DRENDO-1510 file (C-alpha; in Angstrom, 1 decimal, always signed):
<recs>
REC; n; res; u; v; w
REC; 1; UNK; +65.3; +131.0; +39.6 .
REC; 2; UNK; +66.3; +131.5; +36.0 .
REC; 3; UNK; +70.0; +131.3; +35.4 .
REC; 4; UNK; +72.3; +132.1; +32.4 .
REC; 5; UNK; +74.9; +129.6; +31.2 .
REC; 6; UNK; +78.4; +130.1; +32.5 .
REC; 7; UNK; +80.0; +129.8; +29.0 .
REC; 8; UNK; +77.9; +132.7; +27.8 .
REC; 9; UNK; +79.2; +134.8; +30.7 .
REC; 10; UNK; +82.8; +133.8; +30.1 .
REC; 11; UNK; +82.6; +134.9; +26.5 .
REC; 12; UNK; +81.1; +138.2; +27.6 .
REC; 13; UNK; +83.9; +138.7; +30.1 .
REC; 14; UNK; +86.6; +137.9; +27.5 .
REC; 15; UNK; +85.0; +140.4; +25.1 .
REC; 16; UNK; +84.9; +143.1; +27.7 .
REC; 17; UNK; +88.5; +142.6; +28.6 .
REC; 18; UNK; +89.6; +142.8; +24.9 .
REC; 19; UNK; +90.9; +146.1; +23.7 .
REC; 20; UNK; +90.7; +147.4; +20.1 .
REC; 21; UNK; +90.7; +150.7; +18.3 .
REC; 22; UNK; +86.9; +151.0; +18.6 .
REC; 23; UNK; +87.2; +150.7; +22.3 .
REC; 24; UNK; +89.9; +153.3; +22.5 .
REC; 25; UNK; +88.0; +155.8; +20.4 .
REC; 26; UNK; +84.8; +155.4; +22.6 .
REC; 27; UNK; +86.5; +155.6; +26.0 .
REC; 28; UNK; +85.2; +158.4; +28.2 .
REC; 29; UNK; +88.3; +160.3; +29.3 .
REC; 30; UNK; +86.6; +161.5; +32.4 .
REC; 31; UNK; +85.5; +158.1; +33.6 .
REC; 32; UNK; +87.6; +155.6; +35.6 .
REC; 33; UNK; +88.6; +152.6; +33.4 .
REC; 34; UNK; +90.7; +150.9; +36.1 .
REC; 35; UNK; +89.4; +147.7; +37.6 .
REC; 36; UNK; +90.3; +147.4; +41.2 .
REC; 37; UNK; +90.1; +144.4; +43.6 .
REC; 38; UNK; +87.8; +146.4; +45.9 .
REC; 39; UNK; +85.4; +147.2; +43.1 .
REC; 40; UNK; +85.2; +143.5; +42.1 .
REC; 41; UNK; +84.9; +142.5; +45.8 .
REC; 42; UNK; +81.9; +144.8; +46.1 .
REC; 43; UNK; +80.2; +143.1; +43.2 .
REC; 44; UNK; +80.9; +139.5; +44.2 .
REC; 45; UNK; +79.7; +140.1; +47.7 .
REC; 46; UNK; +76.5; +141.8; +46.6 .
REC; 47; UNK; +75.9; +138.9; +44.1 .
REC; 48; UNK; +75.2; +136.6; +47.1 .
REC; 49; UNK; +73.2; +139.2; +49.0 .
REC; 50; UNK; +70.6; +140.6; +46.6 .
REC; 51; UNK; +67.4; +138.8; +45.9 .
REC; 52; UNK; +65.4; +140.9; +43.5 .
REC; 53; UNK; +62.2; +142.9; +43.9 .
REC; 54; UNK; +58.6; +142.7; +43.0 .
REC; 55; UNK; +57.3; +139.1; +43.1 .
REC; 56; UNK; +60.8; +137.8; +42.7 .
REC; 57; UNK; +61.3; +138.8; +46.3 .
REC; 58; UNK; +58.7; +136.3; +47.5 .
REC; 59; UNK; +58.9; +133.4; +45.1 .
REC; 60; UNK; +60.5; +131.3; +47.7 .
REC; 61; UNK; +57.8; +132.1; +50.2 .
REC; 62; UNK; +55.3; +130.6; +47.7 .
REC; 63; UNK; +57.3; +127.4; +47.6 .
REC; 64; UNK; +57.7; +127.4; +51.4 .
REC; 65; UNK; +54.0; +127.8; +51.8 .
REC; 66; UNK; +54.4; +130.9; +53.9 .
REC; 67; UNK; +52.3; +133.0; +51.5 .
REC; 68; UNK; +49.4; +132.4; +49.2 .
REC; 69; UNK; +48.8; +134.8; +46.3 .
REC; 70; UNK; +45.5; +136.3; +45.1 .
REC; 71; UNK; +46.6; +137.9; +41.9 .
REC; 72; UNK; +46.9; +134.7; +39.9 .
REC; 73; UNK; +48.1; +131.2; +40.0 .
REC; 74; UNK; +51.8; +131.2; +40.9 .
REC; 75; UNK; +53.9; +128.2; +39.8 .
REC; 76; UNK; +55.8; +127.7; +43.1 .
REC; 77; UNK; +52.7; +127.9; +45.2 .
REC; 78; UNK; +51.4; +125.0; +43.2 .
REC; 79; UNK; +54.8; +123.1; +43.0 .
REC; 80; UNK; +55.5; +123.6; +39.3 .
REC; 81; UNK; +59.3; +123.6; +38.7 .
REC; 82; UNK; +61.2; +124.3; +35.5 .
REC; 83; UNK; +64.9; +124.5; +34.5 .
REC; 84; UNK; +67.5; +126.3; +36.6 .
REC; 85; UNK; +70.8; +127.7; +35.3 .
REC; 86; UNK; +74.5; +128.3; +35.9 .
REC; 87; UNK; +74.4; +132.1; +36.2 .
REC; 88; UNK; +76.5; +132.0; +39.4 .
REC; 89; UNK; +79.6; +131.1; +37.5 .
REC; 90; UNK; +79.8; +134.8; +36.3 .
REC; 91; UNK; +80.6; +135.8; +39.9 .
REC; 92; UNK; +83.4; +133.2; +40.0 .
REC; 93; UNK; +85.0; +134.7; +36.9 .
REC; 94; UNK; +85.0; +138.1; +38.6 .
REC; 95; UNK; +86.6; +136.5; +41.7 .
REC; 96; UNK; +89.5; +135.3; +39.6 .
REC; 97; UNK; +89.9; +138.8; +38.1 .
REC; 98; UNK; +89.8; +140.2; +41.7 .
REC; 99; UNK; +92.8; +138.1; +42.6 .
REC; 100; UNK; +94.7; +139.2; +39.5 .
REC; 101; UNK; +94.5; +142.8; +40.6 .
REC; 102; UNK; +95.2; +142.3; +44.3 .
REC; 103; UNK; +98.5; +143.4; +45.7 .
REC; 104; UNK; +100.6; +141.4; +48.2 .
REC; 105; UNK; +99.2; +143.2; +51.3 .
REC; 106; UNK; +95.6; +142.3; +50.5 .
REC; 107; UNK; +95.9; +139.0; +48.6 .
REC; 108; UNK; +95.1; +136.8; +51.6 .
REC; 109; UNK; +91.8; +138.6; +52.3 .
REC; 110; UNK; +90.7; +138.6; +48.7 .
REC; 111; UNK; +91.8; +135.0; +48.1 .
REC; 112; UNK; +89.8; +134.0; +51.2 .
REC; 113; UNK; +86.8; +135.8; +49.9 .
REC; 114; UNK; +87.2; +134.1; +46.5 .
REC; 115; UNK; +87.2; +130.7; +48.1 .
REC; 116; UNK; +84.1; +131.5; +50.2 .
REC; 117; UNK; +82.1; +132.9; +47.3 .
REC; 118; UNK; +83.0; +129.9; +45.1 .
REC; 119; UNK; +81.9; +127.5; +47.8 .
REC; 120; UNK; +78.7; +129.5; +48.4 .
REC; 121; UNK; +77.7; +129.7; +44.8 .
REC; 122; UNK; +78.5; +126.2; +43.7 .
REC; 123; UNK; +76.9; +124.7; +46.9 .
REC; 124; UNK; +73.6; +126.2; +46.1 .
REC; 125; UNK; +73.8; +125.4; +42.4 .
REC; 126; UNK; +74.5; +121.8; +43.3 .
REC; 127; UNK; +71.6; +121.8; +45.8 .
REC; 128; UNK; +69.3; +122.8; +42.9 .
REC; 129; UNK; +70.3; +120.2; +40.4 .
REC; 130; UNK; +72.8; +117.6; +41.6 .
REC; 131; UNK; +76.1; +117.0; +39.9 .
REC; 132; UNK; +77.7; +120.2; +38.4 .
REC; 133; UNK; +81.1; +121.2; +36.9 .
REC; 134; UNK; +83.7; +122.1; +39.6 .
REC; 135; UNK; +87.2; +121.0; +38.7 .
REC; 136; UNK; +87.0; +122.0; +35.0 .
REC; 137; UNK; +84.8; +125.0; +35.5 .
REC; 138; UNK; +86.0; +128.5; +34.6 .
REC; 139; UNK; +88.7; +127.3; +32.1 .
REC; 140; UNK; +87.1; +128.9; +29.0 .
REC; 141; UNK; +90.1; +131.2; +28.5 .
REC; 142; UNK; +92.3; +128.1; +28.1 .
REC; 143; UNK; +89.9; +126.6; +25.5 .
REC; 144; UNK; +88.0; +124.3; +27.8 .
REC; 145; UNK; +84.4; +125.3; +27.1 .
REC; 146; UNK; +82.8; +122.0; +27.8 .
REC; 147; UNK; +83.6; +121.1; +31.4 .
REC; 148; UNK; +82.9; +117.7; +32.8 .
REC; 149; UNK; +80.5; +117.3; +35.7 .
REC; 150; UNK; +81.8; +116.3; +39.2 .
REC; 151; UNK; +79.6; +114.1; +41.3 .
REC; 152; UNK; +77.6; +115.9; +44.0 .
REC; 153; UNK; +79.7; +114.1; +46.6 .
REC; 154; UNK; +82.8; +115.5; +45.0 .
REC; 155; UNK; +81.3; +118.9; +44.8 .
REC; 156; UNK; +80.5; +118.9; +48.5 .
REC; 157; UNK; +84.0; +117.8; +49.3 .
REC; 158; UNK; +85.4; +120.7; +47.2 .
REC; 159; UNK; +83.0; +123.1; +48.9 .
REC; 160; UNK; +84.2; +122.0; +52.4 .
REC; 161; UNK; +87.8; +122.3; +51.3 .
REC; 162; UNK; +87.3; +125.8; +49.9 .
REC; 163; UNK; +85.7; +126.9; +53.2 .
REC; 164; UNK; +88.6; +125.5; +55.2 .
REC; 165; UNK; +90.9; +127.5; +53.0 .
REC; 166; UNK; +88.8; +130.6; +53.3 .
REC; 167; UNK; +88.9; +130.4; +57.1 .
REC; 168; UNK; +92.7; +129.8; +57.2 .
REC; 169; UNK; +93.3; +132.7; +54.8 .
REC; 170; UNK; +91.0; +135.1; +56.7 .
REC; 171; UNK; +92.8; +134.1; +59.9 .
REC; 172; UNK; +96.1; +135.4; +58.3 .
REC; 173; UNK; +94.6; +138.4; +56.5 .
REC; 174; UNK; +94.1; +142.1; +57.2 .
REC; 175; UNK; +90.8; +143.9; +56.8 .
REC; 176; UNK; +90.1; +144.7; +53.2 .
REC; 177; UNK; +88.3; +147.3; +51.2 .
REC; 178; UNK; +85.2; +147.0; +48.9 .
REC; 179; UNK; +83.0; +145.1; +51.3 .
REC; 180; UNK; +79.5; +146.8; +51.5 .
REC; 181; UNK; +78.2; +144.3; +54.1 .
REC; 182; UNK; +80.8; +143.6; +56.8 .
REC; 183; UNK; +83.1; +146.5; +56.1 .
REC; 184; UNK; +86.0; +144.2; +55.3 .
REC; 185; UNK; +86.3; +142.8; +58.8 .
REC; 186; UNK; +88.2; +139.5; +58.5 .
REC; 187; UNK; +87.1; +138.6; +62.1 .
REC; 188; UNK; +83.5; +138.8; +61.0 .
REC; 189; UNK; +84.2; +136.9; +57.8 .
REC; 190; UNK; +85.8; +134.1; +59.8 .
REC; 191; UNK; +82.5; +133.7; +61.8 .
REC; 192; UNK; +80.5; +133.8; +58.7 .
REC; 193; UNK; +82.7; +131.1; +57.1 .
REC; 194; UNK; +82.3; +128.9; +60.2 .
REC; 195; UNK; +78.5; +129.3; +60.2 .
REC; 196; UNK; +78.2; +128.5; +56.6 .
REC; 197; UNK; +80.5; +125.4; +56.8 .
REC; 198; UNK; +78.3; +124.1; +59.7 .
REC; 199; UNK; +75.3; +124.7; +57.4 .
REC; 200; UNK; +76.9; +122.7; +54.6 .
REC; 201; UNK; +77.7; +119.8; +57.0 .
REC; 202; UNK; +74.1; +119.8; +58.3 .
REC; 203; UNK; +72.8; +119.5; +54.7 .
REC; 204; UNK; +74.9; +116.3; +54.6 .
REC; 205; UNK; +73.0; +114.8; +57.6 .
REC; 206; UNK; +71.8; +111.9; +55.5 .
REC; 207; UNK; +75.5; +111.0; +54.9 .
REC; 208; UNK; +76.7; +111.1; +58.5 .
REC; 209; UNK; +77.7; +107.4; +58.4 .
REC; 210; UNK; +79.9; +107.7; +55.3 .
REC; 211; UNK; +83.4; +107.2; +56.8 .
REC; 212; UNK; +85.3; +109.1; +54.1 .
REC; 213; UNK; +83.2; +112.2; +54.7 .
REC; 214; UNK; +83.5; +112.1; +58.5 .
REC; 215; UNK; +80.7; +114.6; +58.9 .
REC; 216; UNK; +80.1; +114.3; +62.7 .
REC; 217; UNK; +83.8; +114.6; +63.7 .
REC; 218; UNK; +84.3; +117.5; +61.2 .
REC; 219; UNK; +81.3; +119.3; +62.6 .
REC; 220; UNK; +82.5; +118.8; +66.2 .
REC; 221; UNK; +86.0; +119.9; +65.4 .
REC; 222; UNK; +84.8; +123.1; +63.8 .
REC; 223; UNK; +82.6; +124.0; +66.8 .
REC; 224; UNK; +85.5; +123.3; +69.2 .
REC; 225; UNK; +88.2; +125.2; +67.4 .
REC; 226; UNK; +86.8; +128.0; +65.3 .
REC; 227; UNK; +85.1; +131.3; +66.0 .
REC; 228; UNK; +81.3; +131.2; +66.0 .
REC; 229; UNK; +78.8; +134.0; +65.6 .
REC; 230; UNK; +78.0; +135.4; +69.0 .
REC; 231; UNK; +75.1; +137.7; +68.3 .
REC; 232; UNK; +72.9; +139.2; +65.6 .
REC; 233; UNK; +75.6; +141.8; +65.1 .
REC; 234; UNK; +77.6; +139.1; +63.3 .
REC; 235; UNK; +74.9; +138.4; +60.7 .
REC; 236; UNK; +75.8; +138.4; +57.0 .
REC; 237; UNK; +72.8; +140.6; +56.0 .
REC; 238; UNK; +71.8; +143.3; +53.5 .
REC; 239; UNK; +70.6; +146.4; +55.2 .
REC; 240; UNK; +68.0; +148.6; +53.4 .
REC; 241; UNK; +67.5; +152.4; +53.9 .
REC; 242; UNK; +65.3; +155.3; +52.9 .
REC; 243; UNK; +67.5; +156.4; +50.0 .
REC; 244; UNK; +67.8; +155.8; +46.3 .
REC; 245; UNK; +68.5; +152.2; +45.3 .
REC; 246; UNK; +68.4; +151.1; +48.9 .
REC; 247; UNK; +64.7; +150.8; +49.7 .
REC; 248; UNK; +63.3; +147.5; +51.0 .
REC; 249; UNK; +62.3; +145.4; +47.9 .
REC; 250; UNK; +58.7; +144.9; +49.0 .
REC; 251; UNK; +58.1; +148.5; +50.0 .
REC; 252; UNK; +55.0; +150.0; +48.3 .
REC; 253; UNK; +57.2; +152.3; +46.2 .
REC; 254; UNK; +59.1; +149.3; +44.8 .
REC; 255; UNK; +56.2; +147.0; +44.0 .
REC; 256; UNK; +52.4; +147.2; +43.4 .
REC; 257; UNK; +52.0; +143.4; +44.0 .
REC; 258; UNK; +52.3; +143.3; +47.8 .
REC; 259; UNK; +48.5; +143.8; +48.1 .
REC; 260; UNK; +48.0; +140.3; +46.9 .
REC; 261; UNK; +49.9; +138.7; +49.7 .
REC; 262; UNK; +48.0; +136.3; +52.0 .
REC; 263; UNK; +49.8; +135.0; +55.0 .
REC; 264; UNK; +49.5; +131.2; +55.1 .
REC; 265; UNK; +47.8; +128.9; +57.6 .
REC; 266; UNK; +51.1; +127.1; +58.0 .
REC; 267; UNK; +52.4; +130.2; +59.7 .
REC; 268; UNK; +49.3; +131.6; +61.4 .
REC; 269; UNK; +47.9; +128.3; +62.8 .
REC; 270; UNK; +51.3; +127.5; +64.3 .
REC; 271; UNK; +51.6; +131.0; +65.8 .
REC; 272; UNK; +48.1; +130.8; +67.3 .
REC; 273; UNK; +48.7; +127.3; +68.7 .
REC; 274; UNK; +51.7; +128.4; +70.7 .
REC; 275; UNK; +50.7; +132.0; +71.3 .
REC; 276; UNK; +53.8; +133.1; +69.4 .
REC; 277; UNK; +53.9; +137.0; +69.5 .
REC; 278; UNK; +55.6; +137.0; +66.0 .
REC; 279; UNK; +52.1; +136.6; +64.6 .
REC; 280; UNK; +51.4; +140.3; +65.2 .
REC; 281; UNK; +54.6; +141.4; +63.5 .
REC; 282; UNK; +54.2; +139.2; +60.4 .
REC; 283; UNK; +50.5; +139.7; +59.6 .
REC; 284; UNK; +47.7; +142.2; +59.7 .
REC; 285; UNK; +44.2; +141.1; +61.0 .
REC; 286; UNK; +41.6; +139.9; +58.6 .
REC; 287; UNK; +39.3; +142.7; +57.5 .
REC; 288; UNK; +36.3; +140.4; +57.8 .
REC; 289; UNK; +37.1; +139.9; +61.4 .
REC; 290; UNK; +37.5; +143.6; +62.1 .
REC; 291; UNK; +34.1; +144.1; +60.4 .
REC; 292; UNK; +32.7; +141.7; +62.9 .
REC; 293; UNK; +33.9; +143.9; +65.7 .
REC; 294; UNK; +37.1; +142.1; +66.8 .
REC; 295; UNK; +40.1; +144.2; +67.6 .
REC; 296; UNK; +43.5; +144.0; +65.8 .
REC; 297; UNK; +45.0; +142.7; +69.1 .
REC; 298; UNK; +42.6; +139.7; +69.2 .
REC; 299; UNK; +44.2; +136.4; +68.3 .
REC; 300; UNK; +40.9; +135.4; +66.7 .
REC; 301; UNK; +41.2; +138.2; +64.2 .
REC; 302; UNK; +43.9; +136.3; +62.3 .
REC; 303; UNK; +42.9; +133.8; +59.7 .
REC; 304; UNK; +45.4; +131.7; +57.7 .
REC; 305; UNK; +45.1; +130.9; +54.0 .
REC; 306; UNK; +46.0; +127.4; +52.9 .
REC; 307; UNK; +48.3; +127.9; +49.9 .
REC; 308; UNK; +47.2; +124.5; +48.5 .
REC; 309; UNK; +43.6; +125.5; +48.1 .
REC; 310; UNK; +42.3; +125.8; +44.5 .
REC; 311; UNK; +42.9; +129.3; +43.2 .
REC; 312; UNK; +39.2; +130.1; +42.8 .
REC; 313; UNK; +38.8; +129.4; +46.6 .
REC; 314; UNK; +41.8; +131.6; +47.4 .
REC; 315; UNK; +40.4; +134.4; +45.2 .
REC; 316; UNK; +37.0; +134.2; +46.9 .
REC; 317; UNK; +38.6; +134.5; +50.4 .
REC; 318; UNK; +40.6; +137.5; +49.2 .
REC; 319; UNK; +37.5; +139.2; +47.8 .
REC; 320; UNK; +35.6; +138.8; +51.1 .
REC; 321; UNK; +38.5; +139.9; +53.2 .
REC; 322; UNK; +38.8; +136.5; +54.9 .
REC; 323; UNK; +42.6; +136.5; +55.0 .
REC; 324; UNK; +45.5; +138.2; +56.7 .
REC; 325; UNK; +47.6; +140.5; +54.6 .
REC; 326; UNK; +51.2; +141.4; +55.4 .
REC; 327; UNK; +52.1; +143.6; +58.4 .
REC; 328; UNK; +52.7; +147.1; +57.1 .
REC; 329; UNK; +56.3; +147.0; +58.4 .
REC; 330; UNK; +57.1; +145.1; +55.2 .
REC; 331; UNK; +55.3; +147.5; +52.8 .
REC; 332; UNK; +55.3; +150.9; +54.6 .
REC; 333; UNK; +58.8; +151.2; +56.1 .
REC; 334; UNK; +61.4; +152.1; +53.5 .
REC; 335; UNK; +64.1; +150.3; +55.4 .
REC; 336; UNK; +61.9; +147.2; +56.0 .
REC; 337; UNK; +64.2; +144.7; +57.7 .
REC; 338; UNK; +67.7; +143.4; +56.7 .
REC; 339; UNK; +67.8; +140.4; +54.5 .
REC; 340; UNK; +69.8; +137.6; +56.3 .
REC; 341; UNK; +71.8; +135.1; +54.3 .
REC; 342; UNK; +73.9; +133.6; +57.1 .
REC; 343; UNK; +72.9; +134.4; +60.6 .
REC; 344; UNK; +73.4; +133.9; +64.3 .
REC; 345; UNK; +69.8; +132.7; +64.6 .
REC; 346; UNK; +70.3; +130.1; +61.9 .
REC; 347; UNK; +73.6; +129.0; +63.4 .
REC; 348; UNK; +72.0; +128.3; +66.7 .
REC; 349; UNK; +69.2; +126.2; +65.2 .
REC; 350; UNK; +71.9; +124.2; +63.3 .
REC; 351; UNK; +73.9; +123.7; +66.5 .
REC; 352; UNK; +70.7; +122.6; +68.3 .
REC; 353; UNK; +70.0; +120.0; +65.6 .
REC; 354; UNK; +73.6; +118.8; +65.7 .
REC; 355; UNK; +73.3; +118.3; +69.5 .
REC; 356; UNK; +70.0; +116.3; +69.1 .
REC; 357; UNK; +71.8; +114.2; +66.5 .
REC; 358; UNK; +74.7; +113.7; +69.0 .
REC; 359; UNK; +77.2; +115.3; +66.7 .
REC; 360; UNK; +78.2; +117.6; +69.6 .
REC; 361; UNK; +77.8; +117.0; +73.3 .
REC; 362; UNK; +76.3; +120.5; +74.1 .
REC; 363; UNK; +72.8; +121.1; +75.4 .
REC; 364; UNK; +70.4; +121.2; +72.4 .
REC; 365; UNK; +67.8; +123.3; +74.3 .
REC; 366; UNK; +70.3; +126.1; +75.0 .
REC; 367; UNK; +71.1; +126.6; +71.3 .
REC; 368; UNK; +67.4; +126.1; +70.4 .
REC; 369; UNK; +66.3; +128.9; +72.7 .
REC; 370; UNK; +69.2; +131.1; +71.6 .
REC; 371; UNK; +67.9; +130.7; +68.0 .
REC; 372; UNK; +64.4; +131.7; +68.9 .
REC; 373; UNK; +65.6; +134.6; +71.1 .
REC; 374; UNK; +67.7; +135.8; +68.2 .
REC; 375; UNK; +64.7; +135.8; +65.9 .
REC; 376; UNK; +62.6; +137.8; +68.4 .
REC; 377; UNK; +65.4; +140.3; +69.0 .
REC; 378; UNK; +65.9; +140.7; +65.3 .
REC; 379; UNK; +62.3; +141.6; +64.7 .
REC; 380; UNK; +62.1; +144.1; +67.5 .
REC; 381; UNK; +65.4; +145.7; +66.6 .
REC; 382; UNK; +64.1; +146.6; +63.1 .
REC; 383; UNK; +60.5; +147.4; +63.9 .
REC; 384; UNK; +59.3; +150.7; +65.5 .
REC; 385; UNK; +57.5; +150.1; +68.8 .
REC; 386; UNK; +54.2; +151.4; +67.4 .
REC; 387; UNK; +50.7; +150.0; +67.5 .
REC; 388; UNK; +50.6; +149.9; +63.6 .
REC; 389; UNK; +53.4; +147.4; +63.5 .
REC; 390; UNK; +52.6; +145.1; +66.4 .
REC; 391; UNK; +48.8; +145.5; +66.9 .
REC; 392; UNK; +49.1; +146.0; +70.6 .
REC; 393; UNK; +51.4; +143.1; +71.2 .
REC; 394; UNK; +54.8; +144.8; +71.7 .
REC; 395; UNK; +57.5; +142.1; +72.2 .
REC; 396; UNK; +59.0; +143.3; +75.5 .
REC; 397; UNK; +61.7; +141.3; +77.3 .
REC; 398; UNK; +58.9; +139.9; +79.5 .
REC; 399; UNK; +56.9; +138.8; +76.5 .
REC; 400; UNK; +59.9; +137.1; +74.9 .
REC; 401; UNK; +60.8; +135.3; +78.1 .
REC; 402; UNK; +57.2; +134.1; +78.5 .
REC; 403; UNK; +57.2; +132.6; +75.0 .
REC; 404; UNK; +60.6; +131.0; +75.5 .
REC; 405; UNK; +59.2; +129.2; +78.6 .
REC; 406; UNK; +56.0; +128.1; +76.8 .
REC; 407; UNK; +55.6; +124.4; +77.5 .
REC; 408; UNK; +54.4; +123.7; +74.0 .
REC; 409; UNK; +57.7; +124.7; +72.4 .
REC; 410; UNK; +60.1; +122.9; +74.8 .
REC; 411; UNK; +62.4; +120.1; +73.6 .
REC; 412; UNK; +61.9; +116.7; +75.1 .
REC; 413; UNK; +63.7; +113.3; +75.2 .
REC; 414; UNK; +62.3; +112.3; +71.8 .
REC; 415; UNK; +64.9; +112.8; +69.1 .
REC; 416; UNK; +62.6; +113.0; +66.1 .
REC; 417; UNK; +60.1; +115.3; +67.8 .
REC; 418; UNK; +63.0; +117.6; +68.8 .
REC; 419; UNK; +64.3; +117.7; +65.2 .
REC; 420; UNK; +60.8; +118.7; +64.1 .
REC; 421; UNK; +60.5; +121.4; +66.7 .
REC; 422; UNK; +63.9; +122.8; +65.8 .
REC; 423; UNK; +63.0; +122.9; +62.1 .
REC; 424; UNK; +59.6; +124.4; +62.7 .
REC; 425; UNK; +61.2; +127.2; +64.7 .
REC; 426; UNK; +63.7; +127.7; +62.0 .
REC; 427; UNK; +60.9; +127.9; +59.5 .
REC; 428; UNK; +59.0; +130.5; +61.5 .
REC; 429; UNK; +62.1; +132.6; +61.9 .
REC; 430; UNK; +62.9; +132.4; +58.2 .
REC; 431; UNK; +59.9; +134.4; +57.0 .
REC; 432; UNK; +61.3; +136.6; +54.2 .
REC; 433; UNK; +64.8; +135.5; +55.3 .
REC; 434; UNK; +67.3; +132.9; +54.1 .
REC; 435; UNK; +65.9; +132.6; +50.6 .
REC; 436; UNK; +65.2; +129.0; +49.5 .
REC; 437; UNK; +66.8; +127.4; +52.6 .
REC; 438; UNK; +63.5; +126.4; +54.1 .
REC; 439; UNK; +62.8; +124.3; +51.0 .
REC; 440; UNK; +66.2; +122.6; +51.2 .
REC; 441; UNK; +65.6; +121.8; +54.9 .
REC; 442; UNK; +62.1; +120.5; +54.2 .
REC; 443; UNK; +63.5; +118.3; +51.4 .
REC; 444; UNK; +66.2; +117.0; +53.8 .
REC; 445; UNK; +64.0; +116.3; +56.8 .
REC; 446; UNK; +60.3; +116.5; +55.9 .
REC; 447; UNK; +59.9; +119.4; +58.4 .
REC; 448; UNK; +57.8; +121.4; +58.8 .
REC; 449; UNK; +55.0; +119.4; +57.3 .
REC; 450; UNK; +53.8; +121.5; +54.4 .
REC; 451; UNK; +50.3; +121.3; +52.9 .
REC; 452; UNK; +50.1; +119.2; +49.7 .
REC; 453; UNK; +46.7; +119.0; +47.9 .
REC; 454; UNK; +46.7; +116.3; +45.1 .
REC; 455; UNK; +43.8; +118.1; +43.4 .
REC; 456; UNK; +45.8; +121.3; +42.9 .
REC; 457; UNK; +49.4; +120.1; +42.9 .
REC; 458; UNK; +51.0; +120.9; +39.5 .
REC; 459; UNK; +53.8; +118.4; +40.0 .
REC; 460; UNK; +53.5; +115.3; +37.9 .
REC; 461; UNK; +53.6; +113.4; +41.2 .
REC; 462; UNK; +50.5; +114.9; +42.8 .
REC; 463; UNK; +51.4; +113.7; +46.3 .
REC; 464; UNK; +54.7; +115.5; +46.8 .
REC; 465; UNK; +56.7; +118.7; +46.2 .
REC; 466; UNK; +59.5; +118.4; +43.5 .
REC; 467; UNK; +62.9; +117.7; +44.9 .
REC; 468; UNK; +65.1; +119.4; +42.2 .
REC; 469; UNK; +65.2; +121.7; +39.2 .
REC; 470; UNK; +66.2; +120.4; +35.8 .
REC; 471; UNK; +69.5; +121.4; +34.1 .
REC; 472; UNK; +69.4; +124.5; +31.9 .
REC; 473; UNK; +68.7; +124.1; +28.2 .
REC; 474; UNK; +71.9; +125.9; +27.4 .
REC; 475; UNK; +73.9; +123.0; +28.8 .
REC; 476; UNK; +72.1; +120.7; +26.3 .
REC; 477; UNK; +72.9; +123.2; +23.6 .
REC; 478; UNK; +76.6; +123.7; +24.3 .
REC; 479; UNK; +77.7; +120.9; +26.7 .
REC; 480; UNK; +75.4; +118.0; +25.8 .
REC; 481; UNK; +77.8; +115.1; +26.2 .
REC; 482; UNK; +78.8; +116.1; +29.7 .
REC; 483; UNK; +75.3; +117.0; +31.0 .
REC; 484; UNK; +73.8; +113.8; +29.6 .
REC; 485; UNK; +76.6; +111.8; +31.2 .
REC; 486; UNK; +75.8; +113.4; +34.6 .
REC; 487; UNK; +72.0; +112.7; +34.2 .
REC; 488; UNK; +72.7; +109.1; +33.2 .
REC; 489; UNK; +75.0; +108.6; +36.3 .
REC; 490; UNK; +72.5; +110.1; +38.7 .
REC; 491; UNK; +69.0; +109.6; +37.3 .
REC; 492; UNK; +69.2; +106.7; +34.8 .
REC; 493; UNK; +69.2; +109.3; +32.0 .
REC; 494; UNK; +66.0; +111.1; +33.0 .
REC; 495; UNK; +66.3; +114.8; +33.9 .
REC; 496; UNK; +63.2; +115.1; +36.0 .
REC; 497; UNK; +62.1; +117.3; +39.0 .
REC; 498; UNK; +61.2; +114.2; +41.1 .
REC; 499; UNK; +64.6; +112.5; +40.7 .
REC; 500; UNK; +66.4; +112.2; +44.0 .
REC; 501; UNK; +69.9; +113.5; +44.1 .
REC; 502; UNK; +72.7; +112.0; +46.1 .
REC; 503; UNK; +72.7; +114.5; +49.0 .
REC; 504; UNK; +69.1; +113.5; +50.0 .
REC; 505; UNK; +69.3; +109.8; +49.4 .
</recs>
């Protein structure tokens, strides 16, 4: 999660927008030099969708304890955090330029998109570190290159305000061009905006009793008055394909590292305990078990690897084939599966948690099962119905229904147990999806219970996973007074990965 300082980006943009004789002489007369709002829209949308390839694609899975890694010790697997960055601010500069070039007929849609992207980017940057610049950000062209930091509470209020504006503007806009994900459909963007705002509000669950935030009422009002996602067809997701620059990032033509993946016991033990058919779509059977004569369809052929084990132990298990590798649908299918950022599945789990918390009066179990069903449907939609990819456990409608009725996964009358079950199902459904969100939900709720081994944990506090990233070094270099003021205000002057930010206090 390395980022680049926003000021550096701003200077780069100003340089690119400058025109001198050298630029004129070296302009290709056959190439387009016109910047259009649709071109900029394409870039800003993709900036929140793409995740990177090679091991970058699975770094969050190490932190989420969904994968162990046999190639070498990975920092996130052993809870070692460093500094983050403010690279997302570059996208916001491009949003401003997008609005400058938009005409009167399309301004509402592009302005709505700009508000949404700003809220999305700064929400996640704040989740990483805490207080960040918001009000004074992006004013480098006016000479303000050292922006003050807003408190995290103020940042969240700005985020919610920007999402409200985005929804209102999308409601009064026409479909727009330059959207590679939702084809510029303002109706779909309204649903995405709603789902994301509900997510932001749920991240504020520890602040539900703060009167000025009014979290519970705001959540209920949005559910009652706005358009919600109604199926997987509404997902904000990046679809891959068998063509140049579009292949799934963990396909064997894109990375040689996938062979070191070991599916974790956190996933496999949970799947086996509840006879969850997703086991056979996520993992391949352990070679050691196949050598013993078990079939690929046998539940006992699947062995989880504890990511908190010492690396020597993990390496030994790998060498002996006593682990489960990834299902080949992740490595052998060029299209893989789409990468979800905001989804119908996730929306339903959020609504279920809200119902359990009495934020809304609807039935929590209905939303909970819709979320699970959406996960099962998503997997089968994007997986060929072949033995290779489900190991003899095809998820038919009957199989899905049987799992949904499994007594072990049903909600009960116990609030805390229900929240845990909802978060566990959200965790299971988020394998290779919703990058980093599992960590933020774990940090917020403690669920699911992830393995922590004091003997291997690289965090300075050996009994826990870090709760934040530190501020980028570039801020100390170029905006020292303001970053240090923010650190003093939040953490008594100590920029440390174990310091607890406002949103999770």
